[in-house]
C-alpha positions in Angstrom: 63.5 -78.8 -2.6 60.7 -77.7 -0.6 57.1 -76.8 -1.3 58.1 -73.9 -2.8 61.7 -73.0 -3.6 61.3 -69.7 -5.5 63.4 -66.7 -4.7 64.0 -63.3 -6.0 67.6 -62.2 -5.8 67.8 -58.4 -4.9 64.8 -57.2 -6.3 61.2 -56.6 -5.7 58.3 -56.4 -8.2 56.5 -53.3 -8.7 53.8 -51.9 -10.6 49.8 -52.5 -10.6 48.7 -56.1 -11.0 48.3 -57.2 -14.5 46.6 -60.1 -16.5 48.0 -62.6 -18.7 51.2 -64.8 -18.6 57.0 -58.8 -21.2 62.0 -42.6 -22.7 64.9 -44.2 -24.2 67.3 -41.9 -22.6 70.7 -43.9 -22.9 72.5 -45.4 -25.9 71.1 -48.8 -27.3 73.2 -51.4 -28.5 71.9 -53.9 -31.3 72.6 -57.4 -32.3 72.1 -58.3 -35.9 74.3 -61.4 -36.3 73.5 -64.9 -35.4 72.8 -66.1 -32.0 75.0 -68.6 -30.7 74.3 -72.1 -30.0 71.8 -72.1 -26.8 71.6 -76.0 -26.3 73.4 -75.5 -22.8 71.6 -72.6 -21.5 70.0 -73.6 -18.2 67.9 -71.7 -15.5 66.7 -72.5 -11.8 63.4 -71.2 -11.5 64.5 -68.8 -9.3 62.9 -65.3 -10.3 65.3 -62.3 -10.4 63.2 -59.6 -11.3 59.6 -58.7 -12.4 60.0 -56.7 -15.5 57.4 -54.6 -17.1 56.6 -54.7 -20.9 57.0 -51.5 -22.6 56.5 -52.8 -26.1 55.0 -55.8 -27.6 55.1 -55.8 -31.3 54.9 -58.8 -34.0 58.1 -61.1 -33.2 59.4 -58.6 -30.7 59.3 -57.7 -26.9 60.9 -54.8 -25.0 61.1 -55.2 -21.2 62.0 -52.7 -18.5 64.3 -54.6 -16.4 67.0 -52.4 -14.6 68.2 -55.0 -12.3 69.2 -58.0 -14.3 70.7 -55.8 -17.1 73.3 -54.6 -14.4 76.0 -57.6 -15.9 74.0 -58.7 -19.0 75.5 -58.6 -22.4 74.0 -59.0 -26.1 73.6 -62.6 -26.7 73.1 -63.3 -23.2 70.0 -65.7 -22.4 67.1 -64.4 -20.3 64.1 -66.3 -19.2 61.1 -64.4 -20.0 57.9 -66.0 -18.2 60.2 -69.3 -18.4 60.7 -68.8 -22.1 64.4 -68.7 -23.1 64.9 -65.8 -25.2 68.4 -63.8 -26.6 68.9 -60.3 -25.7 68.9 -58.6 -29.0 69.3 -55.0 -28.1 69.8 -53.4 -24.7 70.7 -50.6 -22.7 71.0 -49.4 -18.9 67.2 -50.2 -18.4 65.6 -51.7 -21.1 66.1 -55.1 -23.3 64.6 -56.5 -26.6 64.1 -60.0 -27.6 62.9 -61.5 -30.9 60.2 -64.4 -31.0 59.5 -66.8 -33.7 56.1 -68.4 -34.3 56.8 -71.7 -32.2 57.3 -69.7 -29.3 53.9 -67.8 -29.8 52.2 -71.3 -30.5 53.6 -72.7 -27.2 53.6 -69.8 -24.5 51.6 -67.1 -23.6 54.0 -64.4 -24.6 51.9 -63.8 -27.6 49.3 -62.1 -25.3 51.3 -59.8 -23.6 51.0 -56.0 -24.0 52.4 -52.8 -22.6 52.3 -52.5 -18.8 52.2 -56.5 -18.5 54.2 -57.9 -15.6 56.7 -60.6 -16.5 59.2 -62.9 -14.3 62.8 -62.6 -15.2 66.0 -64.7 -15.0 69.4 -64.9 -16.5 70.8 -68.2 -17.5 72.8 -69.6 -14.6 76.6 -70.0 -14.4 78.5 -73.2 -13.3 79.1 -71.4 -9.9 75.7 -70.5 -9.1 73.7 -72.1 -6.4 70.7 -74.3 -7.8 68.2 -73.2 -5.3 65.2 -74.1 -7.4 65.4 -77.1 -10.0 67.1 -77.2 -13.6 65.0 -75.3 -16.0 65.3 -75.9 -19.5 63.8 -72.5 -20.8 61.4 -74.5 -23.1 57.7 -74.4 -22.6 55.9 -77.7 -23.3 52.4 -76.0 -23.2 50.2 -73.7 -21.0 47.8 -74.4 -18.1 45.0 -71.9 -16.8 44.9 -70.7 -13.1 41.7 -72.0 -11.9 41.7 -71.2 -8.4 43.7 -69.5 -5.6 42.8 -71.2 -2.1 44.4 -69.6 1.1 46.4 -72.0 3.5 47.5 -70.1 6.6 50.0 -67.9 5.1 50.4 -69.9 1.9 48.2 -69.9 -1.2 47.3 -73.0 -2.9 47.0 -72.5 -6.7 45.1 -74.7 -9.0 45.7 -75.0 -12.7 43.9 -76.6 -15.4 46.3 -78.4 -17.7 46.0 -80.8 -21.0 46.5 -84.6 -20.4 49.7 -84.4 -22.4 51.2 -82.2 -19.8 49.4 -84.0 -16.7 50.7 -87.4 -17.7 54.4 -86.5 -16.7 53.5 -84.9 -13.5 53.8 -86.5 -10.1 53.0 -85.3 -6.7 56.3 -84.0 -5.2 57.8 -83.8 -8.2 59.0 -80.2 -9.6 57.1 -78.1 -12.2 57.9 -74.6 -13.6 55.2 -72.1 -14.0 56.0 -68.8 -15.9 59.5 -69.6 -15.1 58.8 -70.1 -11.1 60.5 -73.3 -9.9 57.5 -75.1 -7.5 56.5 -78.1 -6.4 53.4 -80.1 -7.1 51.3 -80.7 -4.0 48.3 -82.3 -5.6 47.2 -83.7 -8.9 43.8 -85.0 -10.7 42.6 -85.9 -13.8 42.3 -82.5 -15.1 44.6 -80.3 -13.0 47.5 -79.9 -10.6 48.3 -77.8 -7.5 51.2 -75.9 -6.3 51.6 -74.1 -2.8 52.7 -70.5 -2.8 54.6 -69.2 0.2 54.1 -65.5 0.9 57.6 -64.6 -0.6 56.5 -66.0 -4.0 53.0 -64.4 -4.0 54.9 -60.8 -3.4 57.9 -61.1 -5.7 56.3 -62.9 -8.7 53.4 -62.1 -11.1 51.7 -65.5 -10.4 48.9 -64.5 -8.4 47.9 -61.1 -10.3 47.1 -63.6 -13.3 43.9 -65.4 -12.2 42.0 -67.1 -14.8 44.8 -66.7 -17.3 47.2 -68.9 -19.0 50.8 -69.5 -17.7 53.6 -71.4 -19.2 54.3 -74.7 -17.8 57.5 -76.9 -18.1 58.0 -80.3 -16.5 61.6 -81.7 -15.3 61.7 -85.1 -17.1 64.4 -87.1 -15.2 
């Protein structure tokens, strides 16, 4: 895994930059029964699409994401800014997911509003390439994007993070920020840094959320 392992499979981010880090013309399918067990749902941190939040209500998100919905079904897992959520309703362009209080406590999803951009990835299949690293879709906490420093064509992003997260981080180790698989290039007592290649800058929502909180997940060996 290199310094930046992020890719976006067959999509391109669109829409205006947004802060903080989710016409119904076609028939909508709904899911009312119990979500199946999710303990084996995994992701890779490779962003497939940058979706747009069209509705952020209490306990629910509705997102426009036509690319990843082409072969999605009710009950599928989709990581929204790195948080593993279940498709509860969907049509050809939009899907809805339900959120519980613990999700709001641990992540930045409660801060989303209509028009915000979110990183999206479907759960991986056994036959998929693991181009990033194994991501559980479980967020341990949030870090605040403190600075963006150009380094050639790359950008060094420094994030302030609590000690309970930093203690598990190591330089050259993997970290997931808002669902993006990245590699830690530096660390100090109050922050860690990652390097963003140009492709990541253009195909995720990260650089558009300066000064905001970002979902953080650590790969524990």
